[in-house]
C-alpha positions in Angstrom: 0.0 0.0 0.0 1.2 3.5 -0.8 1.5 5.6 2.3 0.5 9.2 1.6 1.1 10.6 5.1 3.0 13.9 4.8 3.0 13.9 1.0 2.2 17.2 -0.7 0.6 17.5 -4.1 -0.4 20.3 -6.5 -2.7 20.3 -9.5 -1.0 20.5 -12.9 -4.2 19.9 -14.8 -7.9 20.4 -14.1 -11.2 20.4 -16.0 -12.7 23.9 -16.6 -15.6 23.1 -14.2 -13.2 22.4 -11.3 -12.1 24.9 -8.7 -8.6 23.6 -8.1 -5.7 25.9 -9.2 -2.0 25.3 -9.5 -1.3 27.4 -6.4 -3.4 25.1 -4.2 -1.3 22.6 -2.1 -2.8 19.4 -0.8 -1.0 17.9 2.2 -2.2 14.5 3.0 -2.4 12.7 6.4 -2.8 9.0 6.6 -3.4 6.6 9.4 -3.8 3.0 8.3 -6.1 3.2 5.3 -7.8 6.5 6.4 -6.7 9.6 4.5 -7.5 13.2 5.2 -6.4 16.6 3.9 -7.1 20.3 4.4 -6.5 22.8 1.5 -7.1 26.4 0.3 -6.1 28.5 -2.6 -7.0 31.4 -4.9 -10.4 29.9 -5.7 -11.1 28.0 -2.5 -11.3 29.6 0.9 -11.2 26.3 2.8 -11.5 22.6 1.8 -11.4 19.2 3.4 -11.3 15.7 2.0 -11.7 12.4 3.6 -11.0 9.1 2.0 -10.0 5.4 2.1 -6.8 4.1 0.5 -7.0 0.6 -1.1 -4.1 -1.8 -0.9 -3.2 -0.7 -4.5 -3.0 2.9 -3.4 -6.3 4.0 -5.1 -8.1 6.6 -3.0 -11.9 6.8 -2.8 -12.8 10.1 -1.3 -15.4 12.8 -0.7 -14.6 16.5 -0.4 -16.3 19.7 0.7 -15.1 23.2 0.2 -16.2 26.8 0.4 -15.1 29.0 -2.5 -14.6 32.8 -2.6 -18.2 33.3 -3.7 -19.3 31.7 -0.4 -20.7 28.7 -2.1 -20.5 25.3 -0.3 -19.4 22.7 -2.8 -19.3 18.9 -2.3 -18.1 16.1 -4.4 -16.6 12.6 -4.7 -13.5 11.4 -6.4 -11.5 8.3 -7.3 -7.8 9.0 -7.3 -5.5 6.5 -9.0 -1.7 6.7 -8.4 1.0 6.5 -10.9 4.6 6.2 -9.6 6.9 8.1 -11.9 10.5 7.2 -12.8 11.8 9.7 -10.2 9.8 7.9 -7.5 7.2 10.7 -7.1 3.5 10.1 -7.4 1.0 11.5 -9.9 -2.6 11.2 -9.0 -5.1 10.8 -11.8 -8.4 12.0 -10.4 -11.9 11.4 -11.8 -14.3 13.5 -9.8 -18.0 14.6 -9.7 -19.8 17.4 -7.9 -22.5 16.1 -5.7 -24.2 19.5 -5.5 -24.6 22.4 -7.9 -24.5 21.4 -11.5 -23.5 17.8 -10.7 -20.9 17.8 -13.5 -17.8 15.7 -13.5 -14.2 16.2 -14.5 -10.6 15.2 -14.4 -7.6 16.5 -12.4 -3.9 15.5 -12.4 -2.0 16.1 -9.2 1.8 15.8 -8.9 3.8 15.2 -5.8 6.0 18.1 -4.7 9.0 18.4 -2.4 
C-alpha cells in the first residue's frame, strides 16, 4: 500500500468546471487506510477531504469546500496513483460534484518536495 502521510501535491491539470488551481497545495495525512487533507487557494477559501486508501493505493474520497463566492461545494473522487521514474507520485483524479450542476471532471496532481 502507498502511504500518503505527509506527502504534498499540487494540481498540474484540471477540468474547466473544477475549482482547483496550481497554487493550491494538498498535504495528506494517513493513518492505516484512512486519508484526510485540508486545502485552500486562490479559488477555494477552505476545503477538506476524507478518503479510504485501497491496498493498491487508489483513494476513494469525498470532499467539501467553500469558494470565494461563499458557495459550499461537495463532491466525490477516485484518485489513481502512478509512480513516476523519479519515485514521485502522480494522482489521476476522476471527480464529480454532488451539489450544484452535478458535473464531472478530471484532475492531475503531482507530488512536490
